[in-house]
SEDREN-844891 format. One record per residue (C-alpha): residue number from 1; residue in one letter; z, y, x negated. Coordinates in steps of 0.1 Angstrom, whole numbers. Example, Ala and Ser with C-alpha at 12.3 -4.5 7.8 and 13.67 -1.06 7.14 Angstrom:
# residues 2
<kolza resi="1" resn="A" Z="78" Y="-45" X="-123"/>
<kolza resi="2" resn="S" Z="71" Y="-11" X="-137"/>
This chain:
# residues 330
<kolza resi="1" resn="M" Z="371" Y="-208" X="-20"/>
<kolza resi="2" resn="P" Z="334" Y="-215" X="-25"/>
<kolza resi="3" resn="R" Z="310" Y="-196" X="-3"/>
<kolza resi="4" resn="T" Z="275" Y="-209" X="6"/>
<kolza resi="5" resn="I" Z="240" Y="-196" X="0"/>
<kolza resi="6" resn="A" Z="211" Y="-217" X="14"/>
<kolza resi="7" resn="G" Z="237" Y="-244" X="23"/>
<kolza resi="8" resn="R" Z="249" Y="-247" X="-13"/>
<kolza resi="9" resn="P" Z="286" Y="-240" X="-21"/>
<kolza resi="10" resn="L" Z="289" Y="-215" X="-48"/>
<kolza resi="11" resn="H" Z="316" Y="-195" X="-65"/>
<kolza resi="12" resn="P" Z="317" Y="-161" X="-48"/>
<kolza resi="13" resn="V" Z="313" Y="-143" X="-82"/>
<kolza resi="14" resn="G" Z="278" Y="-148" X="-96"/>
<kolza resi="15" resn="L" Z="263" Y="-132" X="-127"/>
<kolza resi="16" resn="G" Z="238" Y="-104" X="-125"/>
<kolza resi="17" resn="C" Z="217" Y="-108" X="-157"/>
<kolza resi="18" resn="M" Z="197" Y="-76" X="-157"/>
<kolza resi="19" resn="N" Z="216" Y="-56" X="-183"/>
<kolza resi="20" resn="L" Z="213" Y="-84" X="-208"/>
<kolza resi="21" resn="S" Z="177" Y="-73" X="-212"/>
<kolza resi="22" resn="W" Z="173" Y="-38" X="-196"/>
<kolza resi="23" resn="A" Z="186" Y="-8" X="-177"/>
<kolza resi="24" resn="Y" Z="220" Y="2" X="-192"/>
<kolza resi="25" resn="G" Z="212" Y="12" X="-228"/>
<kolza resi="26" resn="T" Z="203" Y="-11" X="-257"/>
<kolza resi="27" resn="P" Z="209" Y="-47" X="-246"/>
<kolza resi="28" resn="P" Z="227" Y="-72" X="-268"/>
<kolza resi="29" resn="G" Z="208" Y="-92" X="-293"/>
<kolza resi="30" resn="D" Z="194" Y="-126" X="-283"/>
<kolza resi="31" resn="D" Z="222" Y="-146" X="-299"/>
<kolza resi="32" resn="E" Z="249" Y="-126" X="-282"/>
<kolza resi="33" resn="A" Z="232" Y="-127" X="-249"/>
<kolza resi="34" resn="E" Z="226" Y="-164" X="-251"/>
<kolza resi="35" resn="A" Z="262" Y="-170" X="-260"/>
<kolza resi="36" resn="L" Z="274" Y="-150" X="-231"/>
<kolza resi="37" resn="L" Z="252" Y="-169" X="-206"/>
<kolza resi="38" resn="N" Z="265" Y="-202" X="-219"/>
<kolza resi="39" resn="R" Z="301" Y="-190" X="-218"/>
<kolza resi="40" resn="A" Z="295" Y="-181" X="-182"/>
<kolza resi="41" resn="L" Z="285" Y="-217" X="-174"/>
<kolza resi="42" resn="D" Z="314" Y="-230" X="-194"/>
<kolza resi="43" resn="I" Z="340" Y="-212" X="-173"/>
<kolza resi="44" resn="G" Z="324" Y="-220" X="-140"/>
<kolza resi="45" resn="Y" Z="297" Y="-195" X="-131"/>
<kolza resi="46" resn="D" Z="271" Y="-213" X="-110"/>
<kolza resi="47" resn="H" Z="250" Y="-185" X="-96"/>
<kolza resi="48" resn="F" Z="227" Y="-165" X="-120"/>
<kolza resi="49" resn="D" Z="205" Y="-137" X="-107"/>
<kolza resi="50" resn="T" Z="174" Y="-123" X="-125"/>
<kolza resi="51" resn="A" Z="141" Y="-107" X="-115"/>
<kolza resi="52" resn="N" Z="106" Y="-105" X="-128"/>
<kolza resi="53" resn="I" Z="109" Y="-67" X="-137"/>
<kolza resi="54" resn="Y" Z="141" Y="-70" X="-158"/>
<kolza resi="55" resn="G" Z="129" Y="-61" X="-192"/>
<kolza resi="56" resn="G" Z="93" Y="-68" X="-181"/>
<kolza resi="57" resn="G" Z="100" Y="-105" X="-178"/>
<kolza resi="58" resn="R" Z="122" Y="-107" X="-209"/>
<kolza resi="59" resn="N" Z="153" Y="-115" X="-188"/>
<kolza resi="60" resn="E" Z="137" Y="-146" X="-172"/>
<kolza resi="61" resn="E" Z="126" Y="-156" X="-207"/>
<kolza resi="62" resn="L" Z="161" Y="-152" X="-220"/>
<kolza resi="63" resn="L" Z="174" Y="-175" X="-193"/>
<kolza resi="64" resn="R" Z="148" Y="-201" X="-203"/>
<kolza resi="65" resn="R" Z="159" Y="-200" X="-239"/>
<kolza resi="66" resn="A" Z="197" Y="-198" X="-232"/>
<kolza resi="67" resn="I" Z="205" Y="-220" X="-203"/>
<kolza resi="68" resn="M" Z="176" Y="-238" X="-188"/>
<kolza resi="69" resn="H" Z="186" Y="-270" X="-207"/>
<kolza resi="70" resn="R" Z="216" Y="-268" X="-183"/>
<kolza resi="71" resn="R" Z="195" Y="-263" X="-152"/>
<kolza resi="72" resn="S" Z="215" Y="-287" X="-130"/>
<kolza resi="73" resn="E" Z="246" Y="-267" X="-135"/>
<kolza resi="74" resn="F" Z="236" Y="-235" X="-116"/>
<kolza resi="75" resn="F" Z="219" Y="-219" X="-87"/>
<kolza resi="76" resn="L" Z="190" Y="-197" X="-99"/>
<kolza resi="77" resn="A" Z="178" Y="-166" X="-81"/>
<kolza resi="78" resn="S" Z="149" Y="-143" X="-91"/>
<kolza resi="79" resn="K" Z="128" Y="-116" X="-74"/>
<kolza resi="80" resn="T" Z="93" Y="-103" X="-68"/>
<kolza resi="81" resn="G" Z="78" Y="-72" X="-52"/>
<kolza resi="82" resn="I" Z="84" Y="-43" X="-75"/>
<kolza resi="83" resn="V" Z="54" Y="-35" X="-96"/>
<kolza resi="84" resn="V" Z="57" Y="-15" X="-128"/>
<kolza resi="85" resn="E" Z="27" Y="1" X="-145"/>
<kolza resi="86" resn="G" Z="38" Y="23" X="-174"/>
<kolza resi="87" resn="P" Z="61" Y="50" X="-159"/>
<kolza resi="88" resn="K" Z="49" Y="43" X="-124"/>
<kolza resi="89" resn="R" Z="67" Y="20" X="-99"/>
<kolza resi="90" resn="G" Z="53" Y="5" X="-67"/>
<kolza resi="91" resn="V" Z="59" Y="-22" X="-42"/>
<kolza resi="92" resn="D" Z="36" Y="-51" X="-35"/>
<kolza resi="93" resn="C" Z="47" Y="-80" X="-12"/>
<kolza resi="94" resn="S" Z="12" Y="-91" X="-3"/>
<kolza resi="95" resn="P" Z="9" Y="-129" X="-1"/>
<kolza resi="96" resn="E" Z="-14" Y="-130" X="-31"/>
<kolza resi="97" resn="S" Z="11" Y="-109" X="-52"/>
<kolza resi="98" resn="I" Z="41" Y="-130" X="-42"/>
<kolza resi="99" resn="T" Z="23" Y="-162" X="-51"/>
<kolza resi="100" resn="A" Z="10" Y="-150" X="-84"/>
<kolza resi="101" resn="S" Z="44" Y="-134" X="-93"/>
<kolza resi="102" resn="L" Z="63" Y="-166" X="-84"/>
<kolza resi="103" resn="D" Z="40" Y="-187" X="-107"/>
<kolza resi="104" resn="A" Z="46" Y="-163" X="-135"/>
<kolza resi="105" resn="S" Z="83" Y="-163" X="-130"/>
<kolza resi="106" resn="L" Z="84" Y="-201" X="-130"/>
<kolza resi="107" resn="A" Z="65" Y="-201" X="-163"/>
<kolza resi="108" resn="R" Z="88" Y="-175" X="-179"/>
<kolza resi="109" resn="L" Z="119" Y="-194" X="-167"/>
<kolza resi="110" resn="G" Z="105" Y="-227" X="-179"/>
<kolza resi="111" resn="T" Z="113" Y="-245" X="-146"/>
<kolza resi="112" resn="D" Z="94" Y="-258" X="-116"/>
<kolza resi="113" resn="H" Z="120" Y="-246" X="-90"/>
<kolza resi="114" resn="I" Z="138" Y="-214" X="-82"/>
<kolza resi="115" resn="D" Z="166" Y="-218" X="-57"/>
<kolza resi="116" resn="L" Z="164" Y="-184" X="-42"/>
<kolza resi="117" resn="F" Z="134" Y="-160" X="-44"/>
<kolza resi="118" resn="Y" Z="139" Y="-124" X="-31"/>
<kolza resi="119" resn="M" Z="114" Y="-98" X="-21"/>
<kolza resi="120" resn="H" Z="129" Y="-70" X="-42"/>
<kolza resi="121" resn="R" Z="120" Y="-42" X="-18"/>
<kolza resi="122" resn="Y" Z="104" Y="-38" X="16"/>
<kolza resi="123" resn="D" Z="66" Y="-32" X="15"/>
<kolza resi="124" resn="P" Z="55" Y="-12" X="45"/>
<kolza resi="125" resn="K" Z="19" Y="-19" X="37"/>
<kolza resi="126" resn="V" Z="22" Y="-57" X="44"/>
<kolza resi="127" resn="P" Z="31" Y="-72" X="78"/>
<kolza resi="128" resn="I" Z="64" Y="-90" X="75"/>
<kolza resi="129" resn="A" Z="50" Y="-122" X="89"/>
<kolza resi="130" resn="D" Z="24" Y="-123" X="61"/>
<kolza resi="131" resn="A" Z="50" Y="-117" X="34"/>
<kolza resi="132" resn="V" Z="74" Y="-143" X="48"/>
<kolza resi="133" resn="G" Z="45" Y="-167" X="53"/>
<kolza resi="134" resn="A" Z="39" Y="-167" X="16"/>
<kolza resi="135" resn="M" Z="76" Y="-174" X="10"/>
<kolza resi="136" resn="A" Z="75" Y="-203" X="36"/>
<kolza resi="137" resn="R" Z="46" Y="-218" X="19"/>
<kolza resi="138" resn="A" Z="64" Y="-216" X="-15"/>
<kolza resi="139" resn="I" Z="93" Y="-234" X="1"/>
<kolza resi="140" resn="E" Z="70" Y="-261" X="15"/>
<kolza resi="141" resn="A" Z="54" Y="-265" X="-19"/>
<kolza resi="142" resn="G" Z="89" Y="-271" X="-35"/>
<kolza resi="143" resn="K" Z="86" Y="-240" X="-58"/>
<kolza resi="144" resn="I" Z="116" Y="-223" X="-42"/>
<kolza resi="145" resn="G" Z="145" Y="-235" X="-21"/>
<kolza resi="146" resn="A" Z="149" Y="-204" X="0"/>
<kolza resi="147" resn="Y" Z="139" Y="-168" X="3"/>
<kolza resi="148" resn="G" Z="158" Y="-135" X="6"/>
<kolza resi="149" resn="V" Z="153" Y="-98" X="6"/>
<kolza resi="150" resn="S" Z="168" Y="-68" X="-12"/>
<kolza resi="151" resn="E" Z="174" Y="-33" X="2"/>
<kolza resi="152" resn="W" Z="160" Y="-41" X="36"/>
<kolza resi="153" resn="S" Z="171" Y="-26" X="69"/>
<kolza resi="154" resn="S" Z="187" Y="-46" X="97"/>
<kolza resi="155" resn="A" Z="157" Y="-44" X="119"/>
<kolza resi="156" resn="H" Z="134" Y="-58" X="92"/>
<kolza resi="157" resn="I" Z="158" Y="-85" X="83"/>
<kolza resi="158" resn="R" Z="159" Y="-97" X="119"/>
<kolza resi="159" resn="E" Z="121" Y="-96" X="121"/>
<kolza resi="160" resn="A" Z="117" Y="-117" X="89"/>
<kolza resi="161" resn="H" Z="144" Y="-141" X="99"/>
<kolza resi="162" resn="A" Z="126" Y="-148" X="132"/>
<kolza resi="163" resn="V" Z="95" Y="-158" X="113"/>
<kolza resi="164" resn="H" Z="114" Y="-181" X="89"/>
<kolza resi="165" resn="P" Z="152" Y="-183" X="84"/>
<kolza resi="166" resn="M" Z="164" Y="-161" X="55"/>
<kolza resi="167" resn="A" Z="191" Y="-174" X="31"/>
<kolza resi="168" resn="A" Z="203" Y="-141" X="15"/>
<kolza resi="169" resn="V" Z="202" Y="-104" X="15"/>
<kolza resi="170" resn="Q" Z="209" Y="-85" X="-17"/>
<kolza resi="171" resn="P" Z="219" Y="-49" X="-12"/>
<kolza resi="172" resn="E" Z="239" Y="-25" X="-33"/>
<kolza resi="173" resn="Y" Z="274" Y="-27" X="-19"/>
<kolza resi="174" resn="S" Z="306" Y="-13" X="-35"/>
<kolza resi="175" resn="L" Z="335" Y="10" X="-27"/>
<kolza resi="176" resn="W" Z="312" Y="40" X="-31"/>
<kolza resi="177" resn="T" Z="280" Y="26" X="-16"/>
<kolza resi="178" resn="R" Z="286" Y="16" X="20"/>
<kolza resi="179" resn="N" Z="251" Y="17" X="35"/>
<kolza resi="180" resn="V" Z="252" Y="-20" X="46"/>
<kolza resi="181" resn="E" Z="281" Y="-11" X="69"/>
<kolza resi="182" resn="L" Z="255" Y="7" X="91"/>
<kolza resi="183" resn="G" Z="241" Y="-26" X="102"/>
<kolza resi="184" resn="V" Z="232" Y="-51" X="74"/>
<kolza resi="185" resn="L" Z="267" Y="-64" X="69"/>
<kolza resi="186" resn="D" Z="270" Y="-74" X="106"/>
<kolza resi="187" resn="T" Z="235" Y="-86" X="109"/>
<kolza resi="188" resn="C" Z="240" Y="-110" X="80"/>
<kolza resi="189" resn="R" Z="272" Y="-122" X="95"/>
<kolza resi="190" resn="E" Z="256" Y="-128" X="129"/>
<kolza resi="191" resn="L" Z="226" Y="-146" X="116"/>
<kolza resi="192" resn="G" Z="244" Y="-167" X="90"/>
<kolza resi="193" resn="I" Z="228" Y="-150" X="60"/>
<kolza resi="194" resn="A" Z="247" Y="-146" X="28"/>
<kolza resi="195" resn="L" Z="252" Y="-110" X="16"/>
<kolza resi="196" resn="V" Z="249" Y="-108" X="-22"/>
<kolza resi="197" resn="A" Z="262" Y="-75" X="-34"/>
<kolza resi="198" resn="F" Z="246" Y="-60" X="-65"/>
<kolza resi="199" resn="S" Z="264" Y="-32" X="-85"/>
<kolza resi="200" resn="P" Z="297" Y="-41" X="-69"/>
<kolza resi="201" resn="T" Z="316" Y="-22" X="-97"/>
<kolza resi="202" resn="G" Z="297" Y="10" X="-91"/>
<kolza resi="203" resn="R" Z="272" Y="5" X="-119"/>
<kolza resi="204" resn="G" Z="301" Y="1" X="-143"/>
<kolza resi="205" resn="A" Z="319" Y="32" X="-132"/>
<kolza resi="206" resn="F" Z="349" Y="11" X="-119"/>
<kolza resi="207" resn="G" Z="352" Y="-8" X="-152"/>
<kolza resi="208" resn="G" Z="375" Y="17" X="-168"/>
<kolza resi="209" resn="V" Z="353" Y="22" X="-198"/>
<kolza resi="210" resn="L" Z="328" Y="49" X="-189"/>
<kolza resi="211" resn="K" Z="344" Y="83" X="-192"/>
<kolza resi="212" resn="D" Z="315" Y="106" X="-203"/>
<kolza resi="213" resn="P" Z="280" Y="98" X="-189"/>
<kolza resi="214" resn="S" Z="265" Y="124" X="-213"/>
<kolza resi="215" resn="A" Z="271" Y="99" X="-241"/>
<kolza resi="216" resn="L" Z="248" Y="73" X="-224"/>
<kolza resi="217" resn="E" Z="215" Y="65" X="-241"/>
<kolza resi="218" resn="D" Z="184" Y="83" X="-229"/>
<kolza resi="219" resn="G" Z="169" Y="51" X="-214"/>
<kolza resi="220" resn="D" Z="201" Y="43" X="-194"/>
<kolza resi="221" resn="L" Z="192" Y="43" X="-157"/>
<kolza resi="222" resn="R" Z="225" Y="60" X="-148"/>
<kolza resi="223" resn="T" Z="214" Y="92" X="-166"/>
<kolza resi="224" resn="K" Z="191" Y="99" X="-136"/>
<kolza resi="225" resn="M" Z="216" Y="89" X="-109"/>
<kolza resi="226" resn="P" Z="232" Y="119" X="-91"/>
<kolza resi="227" resn="R" Z="267" Y="104" X="-91"/>
<kolza resi="228" resn="F" Z="267" Y="105" X="-129"/>
<kolza resi="229" resn="Q" Z="254" Y="140" X="-133"/>
<kolza resi="230" resn="P" Z="277" Y="168" X="-146"/>
<kolza resi="231" resn="D" Z="281" Y="185" X="-112"/>
<kolza resi="232" resn="N" Z="293" Y="153" X="-95"/>
<kolza resi="233" resn="W" Z="309" Y="131" X="-123"/>
<kolza resi="234" resn="P" Z="342" Y="150" X="-128"/>
<kolza resi="235" resn="H" Z="350" Y="146" X="-91"/>
<kolza resi="236" resn="N" Z="339" Y="109" X="-91"/>
<kolza resi="237" resn="L" Z="358" Y="102" X="-123"/>
<kolza resi="238" resn="A" Z="390" Y="114" X="-107"/>
<kolza resi="239" resn="L" Z="385" Y="89" X="-79"/>
<kolza resi="240" resn="V" Z="379" Y="61" X="-104"/>
<kolza resi="241" resn="E" Z="411" Y="71" X="-122"/>
<kolza resi="242" resn="K" Z="431" Y="68" X="-89"/>
<kolza resi="243" resn="L" Z="415" Y="34" X="-84"/>
<kolza resi="244" resn="A" Z="426" Y="24" X="-119"/>
<kolza resi="245" resn="A" Z="462" Y="35" X="-113"/>
<kolza resi="246" resn="L" Z="463" Y="15" X="-81"/>
<kolza resi="247" resn="A" Z="449" Y="-15" X="-99"/>
<kolza resi="248" resn="H" Z="475" Y="-11" X="-127"/>
<kolza resi="249" resn="D" Z="503" Y="-10" X="-101"/>
<kolza resi="250" resn="V" Z="493" Y="-44" X="-87"/>
<kolza resi="251" resn="G" Z="486" Y="-60" X="-121"/>
<kolza resi="252" resn="V" Z="448" Y="-63" X="-120"/>
<kolza resi="253" resn="T" Z="419" Y="-44" X="-136"/>
<kolza resi="254" resn="P" Z="400" Y="-17" X="-115"/>
<kolza resi="255" resn="A" Z="369" Y="-39" X="-117"/>
<kolza resi="256" resn="Q" Z="388" Y="-69" X="-103"/>
<kolza resi="257" resn="L" Z="401" Y="-47" X="-75"/>
<kolza resi="258" resn="A" Z="366" Y="-34" X="-67"/>
<kolza resi="259" resn="L" Z="351" Y="-69" X="-66"/>
<kolza resi="260" resn="R" Z="379" Y="-82" X="-44"/>
<kolza resi="261" resn="W" Z="374" Y="-53" X="-20"/>
<kolza resi="262" resn="V" Z="337" Y="-63" X="-15"/>
<kolza resi="263" resn="L" Z="346" Y="-100" X="-11"/>
<kolza resi="264" resn="E" Z="372" Y="-91" X="15"/>
<kolza resi="265" resn="Q" Z="346" Y="-75" X="38"/>
<kolza resi="266" resn="G" Z="334" Y="-109" X="50"/>
<kolza resi="267" resn="E" Z="333" Y="-146" X="42"/>
<kolza resi="268" resn="H" Z="296" Y="-143" X="39"/>
<kolza resi="269" resn="C" Z="299" Y="-118" X="10"/>
<kolza resi="270" resn="H" Z="292" Y="-126" X="-26"/>
<kolza resi="271" resn="V" Z="292" Y="-104" X="-57"/>
<kolza resi="272" resn="I" Z="269" Y="-105" X="-88"/>
<kolza resi="273" resn="P" Z="284" Y="-80" X="-113"/>
<kolza resi="274" resn="G" Z="266" Y="-78" X="-146"/>
<kolza resi="275" resn="T" Z="282" Y="-74" X="-180"/>
<kolza resi="276" resn="T" Z="275" Y="-77" X="-218"/>
<kolza resi="277" resn="S" Z="312" Y="-83" X="-225"/>
<kolza resi="278" resn="V" Z="326" Y="-118" X="-225"/>
<kolza resi="279" resn="A" Z="361" Y="-104" X="-217"/>
<kolza resi="280" resn="H" Z="347" Y="-86" X="-186"/>
<kolza resi="281" resn="L" Z="328" Y="-118" X="-177"/>
<kolza resi="282" resn="E" Z="360" Y="-137" X="-176"/>
<kolza resi="283" resn="E" Z="379" Y="-110" X="-158"/>
<kolza resi="284" resn="N" Z="353" Y="-107" X="-131"/>
<kolza resi="285" resn="F" Z="353" Y="-144" X="-125"/>
<kolza resi="286" resn="R" Z="390" Y="-145" X="-118"/>
<kolza resi="287" resn="A" Z="389" Y="-117" X="-91"/>
<kolza resi="288" resn="P" Z="388" Y="-141" X="-60"/>
<kolza resi="289" resn="D" Z="419" Y="-159" X="-71"/>
<kolza resi="290" resn="L" Z="442" Y="-130" X="-79"/>
<kolza resi="291" resn="A" Z="472" Y="-123" X="-57"/>
<kolza resi="292" resn="I" Z="463" Y="-88" X="-46"/>
<kolza resi="293" resn="P" Z="482" Y="-73" X="-17"/>
<kolza resi="294" resn="A" Z="461" Y="-66" X="14"/>
<kolza resi="295" resn="D" Z="474" Y="-30" X="15"/>
<kolza resi="296" resn="A" Z="462" Y="-24" X="-20"/>
<kolza resi="297" resn="I" Z="427" Y="-36" X="-10"/>
<kolza resi="298" resn="T" Z="428" Y="-12" X="20"/>
<kolza resi="299" resn="A" Z="441" Y="16" X="-2"/>
<kolza resi="300" resn="A" Z="412" Y="11" X="-26"/>
<kolza resi="301" resn="G" Z="388" Y="16" X="2"/>
<kolza resi="302" resn="R" Z="405" Y="48" X="12"/>
<kolza resi="303" resn="I" Z="403" Y="62" X="-23"/>
<kolza resi="304" resn="I" Z="366" Y="56" X="-29"/>
<kolza resi="305" resn="N" Z="342" Y="55" X="0"/>
<kolza resi="306" resn="Q" Z="310" Y="71" X="13"/>
<kolza resi="307" resn="D" Z="330" Y="102" X="23"/>
<kolza resi="308" resn="T" Z="350" Y="108" X="-9"/>
<kolza resi="309" resn="V" Z="322" Y="102" X="-34"/>
<kolza resi="310" resn="R" Z="298" Y="130" X="-45"/>
<kolza resi="311" resn="G" Z="261" Y="125" X="-51"/>
<kolza resi="312" resn="H" Z="236" Y="101" X="-37"/>
<kolza resi="313" resn="R" Z="232" Y="67" X="-53"/>
<kolza resi="314" resn="Y" Z="196" Y="73" X="-62"/>
<kolza resi="315" resn="H" Z="175" Y="103" X="-74"/>
<kolza resi="316" resn="D" Z="149" Y="117" X="-51"/>
<kolza resi="317" resn="A" Z="119" Y="97" X="-66"/>
<kolza resi="318" resn="I" Z="135" Y="63" X="-58"/>
<kolza resi="319" resn="R" Z="150" Y="70" X="-24"/>
<kolza resi="320" resn="P" Z="118" Y="66" X="-4"/>
<kolza resi="321" resn="T" Z="115" Y="30" X="-17"/>
<kolza resi="322" resn="I" Z="148" Y="20" X="-1"/>
<kolza resi="323" resn="D" Z="146" Y="5" X="34"/>
<kolza resi="324" resn="T" Z="184" Y="1" X="40"/>
<kolza resi="325" resn="E" Z="199" Y="24" X="66"/>
<kolza resi="326" resn="E" Z="211" Y="58" X="54"/>
<kolza resi="327" resn="F" Z="241" Y="79" X="62"/>
<kolza resi="328" resn="A" Z="230" Y="110" X="82"/>
<kolza resi="329" resn="D" Z="246" Y="135" X="58"/>
<kolza resi="330" resn="A" Z="235" Y="117" X="25"/>
């Protein structure tokens, strides 16, 4: 059942740690977050994913306090490349920025080694060979075990992989976000690169809890995402309710069915759902082992897909920063 990243066997369900510090409303308190991270280790999670921008570094610091004393028990991934200055966001994957960012992440995490270090976005200002060269030097120095990229196109993945072999690609991939099927999914399979899907439960939409996005806190990232807007959400909620009914019929939760759908798209696929709930943490972890009929997994993909969902996954200000292939009618 384990699947490999950078040659290391890992459980196919990892933990995305972002919302323990940032993004989806007020995060849990430190004690609650630290307890959840340790519970994850206790039940078998062995892949934890963070980034330098999550909470302005607070997420990496949380991992240091909570679980770095158990460092040998897990595979650690972090990211660089997105630069935040007040309300402005940019991308910087220059060698100098990658090197400085890595050292800062290591300090915040309280470790001398990150197993997997991603370039969080593609930087068109920097030649790929230069950016990958910085990653290769970090590998040679023992600071990271491998490198990956997030939200990159197939062509740029191939170009980077030719400079130095890439271990993982982290795109958004779920029932309602299928961009990777335009090339990245097959490219990763062909090149032996792990595909690590973020937001595999539709940014929480498939969890069965979110019914009214208008009740979300002002700082919640979803308040600006088209799929959660009033003109699209009622249609999308109806799809989610059909998914929930299907999941109920086969004795699983809708989130478990959504996770399993992603995992069934290839042996190289991993998922890193995030949660602030211990109950959901445990449910998500069981998804690969559940006896779900193949026809139910196929039916889930027919209910929610790129053609049935309404609204783009990102608002107009963010879309230009995404390098992944795009559907023509999106």
